[in-house]
C-alpha positions in Angstrom: -116.9 149.9 11.5 -112.7 149.0 12.1 -112.3 145.9 9.6 -110.9 143.1 12.2 -107.2 141.5 11.8 -106.5 137.8 11.9 -103.0 139.0 12.9 -102.2 139.9 16.7 -100.6 143.8 17.2 -97.4 141.4 18.1 -97.1 139.2 15.0 -97.5 143.0 13.4 -94.6 144.2 14.8 -92.5 141.4 13.9 -93.5 142.0 10.5 -92.8 145.6 10.2 -89.1 145.4 12.0 -88.2 142.9 9.5 -89.4 144.9 7.6 -87.6 147.2 8.5 -84.1 145.9 9.3 -84.5 144.8 5.3 -84.7 147.7 4.3 -81.8 148.9 6.7 -79.2 145.8 4.8 -80.6 147.2 2.1 -79.6 150.2 2.3 -76.2 149.9 3.8 -75.2 147.6 0.2 -75.4 144.1 2.7 -78.1 142.5 0.2 -78.6 142.0 -3.2 -80.8 141.2 -5.8 -79.4 137.4 -6.6 -78.8 135.6 -3.9 -77.2 132.6 -5.4 -73.1 132.8 -4.9 -71.0 132.3 -7.7 -67.5 132.1 -6.0 -65.0 129.3 -7.5 -65.1 126.5 -5.2 -61.4 126.4 -4.9 -61.6 130.0 -3.0 -63.7 128.5 -0.4 -63.6 128.2 2.8 -64.7 125.7 5.9 -68.1 125.9 7.0 -66.3 125.4 10.0 -64.8 128.7 10.0 -68.6 130.9 9.3 -69.9 128.3 12.1 -67.1 130.0 14.3 -67.8 133.7 13.7 -70.8 133.6 13.8 -71.4 131.1 17.5 -69.0 134.6 18.2 -71.7 136.8 17.9 -74.2 134.9 19.9 -76.2 132.6 17.2 -76.7 128.9 17.8 -75.4 127.2 14.0 -78.2 124.8 13.8 -77.1 123.9 10.2 -74.8 124.9 7.3 -75.0 123.3 3.8 -74.2 124.7 0.7 -78.0 126.1 -1.5 -77.8 127.7 -5.2 -74.0 128.4 -5.0 -74.0 129.6 -1.3 -74.1 129.1 2.7 -77.1 128.4 4.0 -77.3 128.8 7.3 -80.3 127.7 9.7 -79.8 128.5 13.7 -81.0 131.1 16.5 -79.2 134.9 17.2 -78.2 136.1 20.1 -81.5 137.3 21.1 -83.6 133.6 21.4 -84.6 134.4 16.8 -84.8 132.2 14.0 -82.9 132.8 11.4 -82.7 131.8 8.5 -79.2 133.1 6.6 -77.2 132.9 3.1 -73.2 133.2 2.9 -70.7 134.4 0.1 -68.5 131.0 0.5 -65.3 132.5 -0.2 -65.7 136.3 1.7 -68.2 134.5 4.0 -70.5 138.5 3.8 -74.1 137.5 3.7 -76.4 137.6 0.6 -79.6 137.1 2.4 -81.2 136.9 6.2 -84.0 136.0 7.0 -85.6 136.4 11.1 -88.2 135.2 12.4 -88.5 137.9 15.6 -89.4 136.4 18.4 -92.6 137.6 20.4 -91.8 141.8 21.9 -88.8 141.2 18.7 -86.2 143.8 18.0 -84.6 144.4 14.9 -82.4 147.8 16.0 -78.8 144.9 16.2 -79.5 144.0 12.8 -80.3 147.6 11.2 -76.9 150.0 10.4 -76.5 152.6 12.1 -74.0 154.0 10.2 -71.6 152.0 10.8 -69.4 151.3 8.0 -68.5 148.0 7.1 -65.4 145.7 4.2 
């Protein structure tokens, strides 16, 4: 007899995709174990610059706040998935990314596919 799960198949697939996406970020070096930022305040870029970069990628930014010395962004990506991300405020490099995939969500746009970033 097979045990029943309270988790719908679509939700399980979204969680698997999110885990695969996180593994890709960790492998590419885009995420670190320490998500706190320690960049000097004098070097911080304006929040508007980060907002502009994200909107150019198709994100809708709902808010940007400072959390643990990082810029924390909440919004939706170009596919309508809810996102929460932390960025270094001086470098504007991503430190942490959480994605709540909608039904049938696809993580392929977030995975490192052999492209080198600086």
